[in-house]
C-alpha positions in Angstrom: 3.9 7.5 -2.2 1.5 6.1 0.5 1.3 7.5 4.0 -0.6 5.8 6.8 -2.2 7.6 9.7 -3.1 6.2 13.1 -4.5 7.4 16.4 -4.2 5.6 19.7 -7.4 6.9 21.3 -9.3 4.0 22.9 -6.8 1.3 22.0 -4.2 -0.8 23.7 -0.5 -1.0 22.7 -1.0 -4.6 21.5 -3.9 -3.5 19.2 -1.9 -0.5 18.0 1.2 -2.6 17.1 -1.0 -5.3 15.5 -2.6 -2.7 13.2 0.8 -1.3 12.2 2.1 -4.8 11.4 -1.0 -5.8 9.5 -0.6 -2.7 7.3 3.1 -3.3 6.8 4.2 -0.1 8.6 7.9 0.0 9.3 8.1 3.5 10.8 5.9 5.7 13.1 6.2 9.4 12.7 4.9 11.1 15.8 3.4 14.5 14.9 2.4 15.5 18.5 3.6 18.9 19.7 3.8 17.3 23.2 4.7 13.6 22.9 3.3 12.8 26.3 0.1 10.9 27.0 -2.1 9.9 30.0 -2.8 6.7 28.1 -0.4 4.1 29.4 2.4 3.2 26.9 1.9 6.1 24.5 4.4 8.7 25.9 7.5 9.2 23.8 10.1 7.1 25.5 8.0 4.0 26.3 6.3 4.2 22.9 9.6 4.3 21.1 10.8 1.3 23.1 7.7 -0.7 22.5 7.9 0.1 18.7 11.6 -0.9 18.6 10.7 -4.2 20.3 8.1 -4.7 17.5 10.7 -3.9 14.8 9.2 -0.5 14.0 11.2 2.7 13.8 10.1 5.8 15.8 10.7 9.4 14.8 9.3 12.5 16.5 8.6 15.6 14.4 7.1 17.8 17.1 7.1 21.0 15.0 4.3 19.3 12.9 2.2 19.2 16.0 -0.6 21.5 16.9 0.2 24.5 19.3 -1.9 24.7 22.5 -4.4 27.2 21.1 -5.2 24.7 18.3 -5.4 21.8 20.7 -7.8 23.8 22.9 -10.0 24.7 19.9 -10.1 21.0 18.8 -11.3 19.9 22.2 -14.1 22.5 21.9 -15.0 21.3 18.4 -13.9 24.7 17.0 -12.5 23.4 13.7 -12.2 26.9 12.1 -9.8 28.0 14.9 -7.9 24.7 14.8 -7.4 25.2 11.0 -6.3 28.8 11.4 -3.8 28.1 14.2 -2.4 25.1 12.4 -2.0 27.0 9.1 0.2 29.5 10.9 2.2 26.6 12.5 2.8 24.9 9.1 4.1 28.2 7.7 7.0 28.3 10.2 10.4 27.5 8.8 11.0 24.7 11.4 7.6 23.1 10.5 8.4 23.3 6.8 11.8 21.6 7.4 10.0 18.8 9.3 7.3 18.5 6.6 10.1 17.9 4.1 11.7 15.3 6.4 8.3 13.6 6.9 7.9 13.2 3.1 11.5 11.9 2.8 10.9 9.4 5.6 7.6 8.2 4.2 9.2 7.8 0.7 12.0 5.7 2.3 9.8 3.1 4.0 6.1 2.5 4.9 5.3 5.1 7.6 2.4 6.1 9.7 1.7 9.5 11.2 0.8 9.2 14.8 -1.5 11.4 17.0 -4.1 10.8 19.7 -7.5 11.0 17.9 -8.9 7.8 16.5 -10.9 9.7 13.9 -8.5 11.4 11.5 -11.2 13.9 10.6 -10.9 15.2 14.2 -7.1 15.5 14.1 -4.5 17.8 12.6 -2.8 14.9 10.8 -5.5 15.2 8.1 -4.8 18.9 7.8 -1.0 18.2 7.7 -1.4 15.8 4.8 -3.8 18.0 2.9 -1.3 20.8 3.1 2.1 19.0 2.9 1.4 15.5 1.6 2.1 16.4 -2.0 -0.6 14.1 -3.3 0.3 11.1 -1.2 -2.2 8.3 -1.0 -3.4 8.4 2.6 -4.5 5.3 4.4 -6.1 5.7 7.8 -5.6 2.8 10.2 -8.1 2.1 13.0 -6.7 -0.3 15.7 
C-alpha cells in the first residue's frame, strides 16, 4: 500500500490541488486535531468543497491529530515532547479506531494525509505513519 502525505504551508489552493492531481491522489485524509486554518481555503468546510470540485474525496480523522501540548512543543522545536504527547494520543482507543480507518481508506484508493507543515519531518504525520502505517510506502508531496 502507498500513502501520500502533503502539507499546505506556503502554498495556494491551486498548487495544492495540482500536486494531488499530478500524484493521482483521489482522497485527502485530514489528520489535524483542529481542522481550521488562518491560511485562506484550508479550513475544513471550504477545503472539502474545493476538493470535491476537483474530484477528490475529503475525510477528517481528527483523533489522529496532535493535542495542543504536542502542537505547542512542535512550534518550539521540542521534538521529544511532541513525540511523547503524540505516542499517548495514538494509544487512545478512538485514535486506534481512526488509524484502522486510515489504513482501510488508503488501501481503497490513492490517499494523502494532510496537515499544515510543508516538511513532513516537522509534522506528526510522519510519526503517525511510522507507528500506524504498517509498512506502507510513504510518498511526501511538496506543492
